[in-house]
VODOKOL-340684 format. One line per 4 residues: for each residue z, x, y negated of C-alpha. Coordinates in nm, 4 decimals. Example, Ala and Ser with C-alpha at 12.3 -4.5 7.8 and 13.67 -1.06 7.14 Angstrom:
! VODOKOL-340684
0.7800 1.2300 0.4500  0.7140 1.3670 0.1060 .
//
This chain:
! VODOKOL-340684
4.2956 13.1986 -12.0262  4.5344 13.4886 -11.9919  4.8088 13.2911 -12.1844  4.7784 13.0109 -11.9322 .
4.8086 13.2473 -11.6350  5.1180 13.4319 -11.8084  5.2852 13.0794 -11.8587  5.2089 12.9777 -11.4986 .
5.3424 13.3082 -11.3718  5.6687 13.2753 -11.5763  5.7101 12.9102 -11.4458  5.6613 13.0101 -11.0950 .
5.9100 13.3049 -11.1248  6.1668 13.0851 -11.2842  6.1118 12.8218 -11.0148  6.1525 13.0859 -10.7485 .
6.4620 13.2399 -10.8988  6.6234 12.8955 -10.9318  6.5234 12.8058 -10.5657  6.6622 13.1354 -10.4404 .
6.9834 13.0994 -10.6192  7.0324 12.7437 -10.4890  6.9410 12.8631 -10.1375  7.1932 13.1567 -10.1660 .
7.4693 12.9301 -10.2974  7.4011 12.6565 -10.0136  7.3929 12.9438 -9.7528  7.7119 13.0930 -9.8942 .
7.8822 12.7562 -9.9122  7.7852 12.6202 -9.5792  7.7893 12.9574 -9.3686  7.9150 13.2782 -9.5234 .
8.2400 13.1508 -9.6939  8.3514 12.9349 -9.3995  8.3042 13.2319 -9.1515  8.4733 13.4765 -9.3828 .
8.7805 13.2361 -9.4147  8.7842 13.2077 -9.0350  8.7937 13.5870 -8.9888  9.0695 13.6234 -9.2314 .
9.2880 13.3677 -9.0583  9.2098 13.4971 -8.7160  9.3292 13.8358 -8.8182  9.6719 13.6702 -8.9020 .
9.6944 13.4996 -8.5544  9.5606 13.1580 -8.6662  9.3223 13.0435 -8.4207  9.2022 12.6921 -8.2938 .
8.9439 12.4996 -8.0734  8.5964 12.6334 -8.0720  8.3640 12.4575 -8.3173  8.0002 12.3517 -8.2333 .
7.7322 12.4273 -8.4757  7.7146 12.2142 -8.8027  7.9391 11.9440 -8.6637  8.2472 12.1669 -8.5931 .
8.5223 11.9762 -8.3925  8.4253 11.6122 -8.5302  8.2883 11.4957 -8.1986  8.5975 11.6239 -8.0037 .
8.8320 11.4523 -8.2666  8.6235 11.1278 -8.2386  8.6279 11.1285 -7.8625  8.9973 11.1922 -7.8331 .
9.0725 10.9142 -8.0842  8.8307 10.6718 -7.9242  9.0108 10.7193 -7.5935  9.3538 10.6911 -7.7393 .
9.2939 10.3727 -7.9251  9.0775 10.2036 -7.6559  9.3849 10.0228 -7.5235  9.6485 9.8374 -7.6957 .
10.0144 9.9435 -7.6638  10.1875 9.7426 -7.3830  10.4976 9.6782 -7.5944  10.6315 9.7360 -7.9505 .
10.7381 10.1000 -7.9814  10.6874 10.3695 -8.2384  10.5684 10.6705 -8.0453  10.2259 10.6564 -8.2112 .
10.1371 11.0135 -8.2891  9.9602 11.0620 -7.9589  9.7657 10.7418 -8.0234  9.6537 10.8124 -8.3939 .
9.6521 11.1972 -8.3881  9.5709 11.2958 -8.0228  9.3629 11.5962 -8.1393  9.6734 11.7207 -8.3311 .
9.9014 11.6692 -8.0257  9.6449 11.8573 -7.7951  9.5667 12.1411 -8.0301  9.9344 12.1900 -8.1472 .
10.0469 12.2301 -7.7808  9.7863 12.5182 -7.7400  9.7881 12.6835 -8.0802  10.1283 12.6104 -8.2361 .
10.2319 12.4681 -8.5781  9.9358 12.6342 -8.7498  9.5825 12.6277 -8.6303  9.2203 12.6122 -8.7447 .
8.9809 12.3338 -8.6929  8.6495 12.2555 -8.8210  8.5306 11.9256 -9.0018  8.1757 11.9986 -8.9695 .
8.1102 12.3084 -9.1715  8.4566 12.3014 -9.3394  8.7283 12.5091 -9.1863  9.0620 12.3246 -9.2015 .
9.4166 12.4792 -9.1288  9.6608 12.2311 -8.9825  10.0070 12.3222 -9.0941  10.3268 12.1567 -8.9567 .
10.5800 12.4024 -9.0845  10.7876 12.2115 -9.3327  10.9257 12.5113 -9.5396  10.5685 12.6321 -9.6028 .
10.4503 12.2789 -9.6899  10.7249 12.2434 -9.9516  10.6225 12.5726 -10.0880  10.2499 12.4726 -10.1075 .
10.3284 12.1231 -10.2716  10.5760 12.2652 -10.5383  10.4959 12.6279 -10.6115  10.1161 12.6032 -10.5739 .
10.0622 12.2559 -10.7109  9.8246 12.3828 -10.9696  9.6376 12.6122 -10.7328  9.5516 12.3672 -10.4719 .
9.4088 12.0160 -10.4684  9.1418 11.8034 -10.3376  8.8505 11.9559 -10.1684  8.4911 11.9166 -10.2739 .
8.4235 11.7356 -9.9354  8.7064 11.4911 -10.0079  8.5695 11.4197 -10.3700  8.2238 11.3646 -10.2193 .
8.3511 11.1244 -9.9594  8.5295 10.9184 -10.2356  8.2725 10.9593 -10.5059  8.1458 10.6001 -10.4720 .
8.4810 10.4491 -10.3841  8.7355 10.5770 -10.6481  8.5273 10.8555 -10.8113  8.7198 11.1232 -10.9983 .
9.0304 10.9279 -11.0935  9.3693 11.0793 -11.0869  9.3919 11.0873 -10.7017  9.0899 11.3058 -10.6855 .
9.1229 11.5019 -10.9996  9.1970 11.8791 -11.0021  9.3189 12.1374 -11.2412  9.3269 12.0625 -11.6180 .
9.1572 11.7214 -11.5518  9.4444 11.6136 -11.3197  9.7034 11.7500 -11.5654  9.5635 11.5278 -11.8600 .
9.5041 11.2218 -11.6540  9.8450 11.2319 -11.5126  10.0013 11.2413 -11.8643  9.7703 10.9775 -11.9740 .
9.8799 10.7051 -11.7160  10.2349 10.8245 -11.6585  10.3922 10.5885 -11.9180  10.2658 10.2969 -11.7326 .
10.5064 10.3747 -11.4402  10.8370 10.4406 -11.6205  11.0818 10.2643 -11.8479  11.0337 9.9337 -12.0155 .
10.6675 9.9232 -11.8891  10.7823 9.9282 -11.5308  11.0424 9.6650 -11.5922  10.7943 9.4264 -11.7400 .
10.5869 9.4653 -11.4204  10.8815 9.3139 -11.2330  10.8223 8.9758 -11.4064  10.4595 8.9663 -11.2650 .
10.5953 9.0652 -10.9272  10.8630 8.7836 -10.9113  10.6302 8.5205 -11.0386  10.3559 8.6055 -10.7912 .
10.6057 8.6263 -10.4983  10.7399 8.2887 -10.5950  10.3932 8.1412 -10.5603  10.3310 8.3069 -10.2190 .
10.6788 8.1849 -10.0827  10.6030 7.8280 -10.2121  10.2704 7.8465 -10.0368  10.4375 7.9588 -9.7128 .
10.7047 7.6866 -9.7613  10.4300 7.4148 -9.7955  10.2559 7.5469 -9.4844  10.5671 7.5273 -9.2851 .
10.6474 7.1708 -9.3874  10.2959 7.0679 -9.2879  10.3547 7.2039 -8.9383  10.2653 7.5559 -8.9351 .
10.5030 7.8167 -8.7990  10.3054 8.1323 -8.7253  10.1553 8.3452 -9.0052  9.9611 8.6746 -9.0134 .
10.2046 8.8179 -9.2720  9.9682 9.1167 -9.3436  9.7040 8.8677 -9.4956  9.9695 8.7173 -9.7235 .
10.0944 9.0613 -9.8308  9.7539 9.1797 -9.8953  9.6718 8.8815 -10.1225  10.0033 8.9034 -10.3037 .
9.9833 9.2697 -10.3769  9.6373 9.2173 -10.4987  9.7489 8.9519 -10.7272  10.0216 9.1719 -10.8636 .
9.8121 9.4817 -10.9267  9.5361 9.2504 -11.0865  9.7942 9.1141 -11.3462  9.9547 9.4469 -11.4106 .
9.6291 9.6430 -11.4323  9.3959 9.3728 -11.5942  9.6404 9.1229 -11.7634  9.4767 8.7950 -11.8234 .
9.1615 8.9058 -11.6326  9.3328 8.9016 -11.2963  9.0869 8.6535 -11.1292  8.8159 8.9004 -11.1901 .
9.0542 9.1672 -11.0537  9.0732 8.9806 -10.7375  8.6967 8.9880 -10.7220  8.7126 9.3493 -10.7496 .
8.9682 9.3745 -10.4796  8.7515 9.1987 -10.2410  8.4556 9.4410 -10.3152  8.6748 9.7529 -10.2916 .
8.8094 9.6429 -9.9552  8.4559 9.6503 -9.8114  8.3662 9.9576 -9.9996  8.6646 10.1310 -9.8566 .
8.5449 10.0590 -9.4958  8.1809 10.1640 -9.5644  8.2895 10.4972 -9.7415  8.5205 10.5639 -9.4291 .
8.2302 10.5137 -9.1901  7.9836 10.7204 -9.4036  8.2443 11.0100 -9.4529  8.2080 11.0750 -9.0760 .
7.8605 11.2244 -9.1497  7.9433 11.4350 -9.4564  7.9399 11.7396 -9.2519  7.5650 11.7426 -9.2433 .
7.4311 11.8881 -9.5842  7.2700 11.6296 -9.8003  7.3671 11.3323 -9.5722  7.4889 11.1304 -9.8964 .
7.1235 11.1145 -10.0072  6.9997 10.9652 -9.6814  6.8644 10.6083 -9.7412  7.0613 10.4797 -9.4390 .
7.2337 10.1386 -9.4550  7.5693 10.2813 -9.5433  7.4445 10.4613 -9.8349  7.2446 10.1702 -9.9595 .
7.5332 9.9312 -9.9316  7.7925 10.1735 -10.0777  7.5752 10.2188 -10.3889  7.5162 9.8468 -10.4213 .
7.8944 9.7596 -10.3825  7.9807 10.0413 -10.6246  7.7573 9.8888 -10.8902  7.8890 9.5519 -10.8435 .
8.2527 9.6709 -10.8775  8.1605 9.8660 -11.1990  7.9743 9.5594 -11.3466  8.2845 9.3563 -11.3220 .
8.4953 9.6290 -11.4642  8.2545 9.6614 -11.7501  8.2732 9.3077 -11.8230  8.6536 9.3187 -11.8560 .
8.6376 9.6203 -12.0599  8.3769 9.4752 -12.2946  8.5730 9.1506 -12.3593  8.8726 9.3680 -12.4537 .
8.6532 9.5708 -12.7033  8.5120 9.2375 -12.8152  8.8419 9.0929 -12.9072  8.9461 9.3999 -13.1163 .
8.6211 9.4276 -13.3002  8.6278 9.0684 -13.4067  8.9935 9.0650 -13.4913  9.1355 8.8488 -13.2282 .
9.3589 9.1253 -13.1188  9.5039 9.4390 -13.2848  9.5111 9.6490 -12.9617  9.3376 9.6559 -12.6198 .
9.6622 9.5602 -12.4388  9.9767 9.6880 -12.2890  9.8499 9.7004 -11.9384  9.7066 10.0137 -11.7708 .
9.3408 9.9150 -11.8808  9.4641 9.8769 -12.2417  9.6471 10.2171 -12.2228  9.3269 10.3785 -12.1033 .
9.1069 10.2128 -12.3719  9.3480 10.3163 -12.6437  9.3329 10.6566 -12.5180  8.9293 10.6647 -12.5096 .
8.9506 10.5607 -12.8900  9.1324 10.8898 -12.9694  8.8178 11.0655 -12.8568  8.9547 11.3983 -12.7857 .
9.3093 11.4769 -12.6857  9.4997 11.7898 -12.6000  9.2829 12.0791 -12.4854  8.9641 11.8999 -12.5726 .
9.0093 11.6622 -12.2787  8.8346 11.3206 -12.3463  8.8253 10.9938 -12.1472  8.4975 10.7983 -12.0945 .
8.3994 10.4632 -11.9600  8.3183 10.6017 -11.6225  8.6656 10.7701 -11.5990  8.8245 10.4522 -11.7150 .
8.6520 10.2688 -11.4262  8.7399 10.5380 -11.1840  9.1097 10.5270 -11.2780  9.1093 10.1326 -11.2528 .
8.9609 10.1733 -10.8985  9.2102 10.4435 -10.8024  9.5316 10.2478 -10.8968  9.3724 9.9242 -10.7678 .
9.3325 10.0804 -10.4302  9.6634 10.2787 -10.4211  9.8650 10.0058 -10.6033  9.7680 9.7185 -10.3541 .
9.6605 9.8878 -10.0212  9.9573 10.1132 -9.9560  10.2095 9.8603 -10.0820  10.0717 9.5871 -9.8681 .
10.0859 9.7962 -9.5708  10.4423 9.9062 -9.6396  10.5422 9.5382 -9.6578  10.3614 9.4421 -9.3502 .
10.5028 9.7162 -9.1360  10.8376 9.6609 -9.2803  10.8417 9.2829 -9.2008  10.7173 9.3817 -8.8432 .
11.0160 9.6090 -8.7990  11.2656 9.3620 -8.9447  11.1151 9.0698 -8.7269  11.1590 9.2828 -8.4039 .
11.5001 9.4019 -8.4961  11.7007 9.0762 -8.6017  12.0273 9.2558 -8.6393  11.8964 9.4664 -8.9227 .
11.7264 9.1568 -9.0784  12.0810 8.9824 -9.0723  12.2296 9.2874 -9.2348  11.9721 9.3095 -9.5084 .
11.9792 8.9326 -9.5622  12.3680 8.9488 -9.6103  12.3314 9.2320 -9.8721  12.0635 9.0510 -10.0583 .
12.2771 8.7384 -10.0801  12.5726 8.9308 -10.1965  12.4175 9.1494 -10.4538  12.1835 8.8814 -10.6010 .
12.4471 8.6036 -10.5500  12.1743 8.3704 -10.4122  11.9473 8.4049 -10.7093  11.6121 8.6029 -10.7811 .
11.6493 8.9761 -10.7678  11.6436 9.1452 -11.1087  11.5545 9.5181 -11.1807  11.9300 9.5840 -11.2156 .
12.0010 9.4526 -10.8601  11.7398 9.6783 -10.6986  11.9590 10.0085 -10.7136  12.2456 9.8150 -10.5292 .
12.0319 9.7201 -10.2242  12.1017 10.0201 -10.0297  12.0497 9.8778 -9.6752  11.7010 9.7444 -9.7933 .
11.6234 10.0892 -9.9223  11.7284 10.2395 -9.5918  11.4864 10.0034 -9.4120  11.2024 10.0731 -9.6374 .
11.2468 10.4522 -9.6025  11.2528 10.4140 -9.2175  10.9427 10.1980 -9.2298  10.7632 10.4757 -9.4600 .
10.8835 10.7461 -9.2004  10.7508 10.5476 -8.8977  10.4361 10.4177 -9.0594  10.3623 10.6356 -9.3562 .
10.0840 10.5298 -9.5878  9.8601 10.8230 -9.4926  9.8784 11.0160 -9.1524  9.7483 11.3376 -9.3222 .
9.7929 11.4954 -9.6456  9.5218 11.7463 -9.7571  9.5042 12.0367 -10.0088  9.2470 12.3095 -10.0769 .
9.3334 12.6476 -10.2095  9.1468 12.7065 -10.5427  9.2801 13.0647 -10.5504  9.3924 13.3256 -10.2978 .
9.7639 13.2504 -10.2473  10.0468 13.3866 -10.0451  10.2249 13.1095 -9.8517  10.5276 13.2455 -9.6639 .
10.3928 13.5148 -9.4266  10.0293 13.3870 -9.4716  9.7542 13.4979 -9.6890  9.5516 13.1885 -9.7713 .
9.2084 13.2690 -9.8942  9.0414 13.0474 -10.1638  8.8417 12.7725 -10.0274  9.0685 12.6983 -9.7181 .
9.1753 12.3422 -9.6843  9.5317 12.2743 -9.5527  9.5893 11.9608 -9.3755  9.9494 11.8417 -9.3371 .
10.0041 11.6038 -9.0459  10.2569 11.3763 -9.2121  10.2782 11.1292 -8.9162  10.3497 11.4031 -8.6747 .
10.6219 11.5519 -8.8997  10.7931 11.2134 -8.9555  10.7964 11.1757 -8.5756  10.9109 11.5187 -8.4920 .
11.2128 11.5283 -8.2473  11.2722 11.8738 -8.3573  11.3272 11.7620 -8.7169  11.4651 11.4078 -8.6621 .
11.6326 11.4234 -8.3369  11.5964 11.2513 -8.0021  11.5457 10.9051 -8.1528  11.2682 11.0111 -8.3759 .
11.0349 10.7450 -8.2332  11.2945 10.4664 -8.2793  11.3626 10.2318 -8.5684  11.7087 10.3563 -8.7106 .
11.7504 10.3097 -9.0858  12.1063 10.4643 -9.0678  11.9500 10.8055 -9.0535  11.8939 10.7291 -9.4422 .
12.2609 10.6395 -9.5046  12.3776 10.9604 -9.6455  12.3302 11.0320 -10.0026  12.2915 11.4001 -9.9399 .
12.0067 11.3115 -9.6988  11.9634 11.6141 -9.4877  11.6108 11.5334 -9.3666  11.4666 11.4819 -9.7238 .
11.2650 11.7902 -9.7003  11.0819 11.6467 -9.3934  11.0185 11.3095 -9.5491  10.6919 11.3125 -9.7521 .
10.5442 10.9588 -9.7479  10.4296 11.0056 -10.1156  10.3813 11.3779 -10.0864  10.6048 11.6032 -10.2960 .
10.6161 11.8453 -10.5930  10.4428 11.7856 -10.9375  10.1405 11.6238 -10.7609  10.3388 11.3543 -10.5783 .
10.2349 10.9964 -10.5954  10.2676 10.8783 -10.9623  10.3221 10.5092 -10.8616  10.6015 10.5494 -10.6098 .
10.8529 10.3882 -10.8306  10.6326 10.1015 -10.8980  10.5750 10.0685 -10.5046  10.9226 10.0887 -10.4087 .
11.0276 9.8383 -10.6908  10.7565 9.5951 -10.5771  10.8559 9.6296 -10.2033  11.2200 9.5720 -10.2860 .
11.1580 9.2604 -10.4895  10.9123 9.1012 -10.2330  11.1291 9.1649 -9.9394  11.4544 9.0641 -10.1075 .
11.2852 8.7186 -10.1963  11.1317 8.6750 -9.8576  11.4440 8.7520 -9.6630  11.6575 8.5191 -9.8716 .
11.4127 8.2172 -9.8111  11.3066 8.2776 -9.4574  11.4088 8.4090 -9.1236  11.1406 8.5648 -8.9141 .
11.0762 8.6669 -8.5634  10.7870 8.8499 -8.4083  10.5279 8.6023 -8.2480  10.4449 8.6223 -7.8905 .
10.0740 8.6543 -7.9981  10.1449 8.9906 -8.1819  9.9575 9.2757 -8.0172  10.0993 9.6184 -8.1270 .
9.8055 9.8416 -8.1973  9.8132 10.0786 -8.4933  9.4851 10.2260 -8.6088  9.3815 10.4513 -8.8944 .
9.1127 10.3373 -9.1495  9.2169 10.5947 -9.4275  9.5597 10.4369 -9.3895  9.7615 10.3220 -9.0872 .
9.6927 9.9519 -9.0253  9.7770 9.6850 -8.7570  9.4416 9.6296 -8.5663  9.5071 9.2601 -8.5150 .
9.7331 9.1942 -8.8019  10.1131 9.1125 -8.7756  10.1868 8.7653 -8.6548  10.5343 8.6381 -8.7290 .
10.7216 8.3123 -8.6917  10.8770 8.1826 -9.0204  11.1817 7.9528 -9.0392  11.3085 7.8249 -9.3752 .
11.6673 7.8951 -9.4526  11.8665 7.5915 -9.5657  12.1299 7.7479 -9.7860 .
//
């Protein structure tokens, strides 16, 4: 009997000690640490709007954004910072280029000083990364792939996938890009010949980039890749909606409709990915193939077979699926939007469309653009850069400090999230001049481009976007082929209404009128 009592007592003590530790860690994470960070920053003169208990400034931001996007813009113009980041505009006027606001229980410092931003992204690339709240929000969407990895995991993942975006592998992808674009252009040609003239170019660009990334990532399994694309599109929207409630502790476990649907979509995406992976493994095991392939999936599977790489890092099936989801999202979503906004800008600026078309015809001599042609398309490159400046893939660039760091004159305590307002920096009259909200590709004409330090569509430093060369190559090929086959004008039905759903999107699509060129 005494032994039973002793065991029970020890069990209760162990349970209580575990409970107390969890309670202490939770209290520290959700209350003590954020308040300590707030006091440290206030002592340095960094203030911000007063937060509400638990929800911080989330309702204030939601209210301001809801009001700003409730009406469509009355005409096409690019002064969109007040529409998409109204809270930044309001708070920066009151508190300056550095201020603290609260996303639920997480304090965030908004930083718009480009010198300090460059220092953060270059000097402290290993000491800052994605916050636990960001990782939580993307857990069921892209998981712990390269985009959300930190520290040694990020370093090893980056080195594993880097070869897919350089040299001969990148050139081989150009073949898929040309082939897929030809199919899209022929489809548009057939539609025009059958009497259609107006097209939502965003829909076509979305399908095209999904087709391209399906082929470059999954090879011959690109049809399944397109199924994955459709599911990931829905999953992205659901995760964006659910992330608004992450400020409440334990909200990800609530059995609400978002969480149920998110888990169901995630399981279906991973089921399709596992089918593709298993078919590759089966081909190798029965001797039909000597390798897992030369595409991104094949590279990841080959790496998994090595078991443990440098520093004891190993890649498993879940990480392979997370990397596939990550590159599927970043490799199609951001490029599709870049293409859509660039077509809108060229359609509403016919003089620049004519200039770019003349350059493409001269450089490519009326033929299909090759990889060797792309570096000579300087006007097209200027237009793409201006499109990325006015409509960058992401409005904000977040980093969390994993250690105490000194950033210029600021002491940044461990655990502080720093949010960089990319859109506001790209539209700053102080940095770009009085025409900052106008479409003017000539600002990128100089090779010694003076504004380069303010231009961060793909971030900067060691942790910049690994796929930016892939993205620019794809955008140039598609736009060069489109502009050499069609002239296009903005449709009267187009309503200019940019919104943010993780990325900047046209609320109602981009309708253009296409006219085949009889050359």
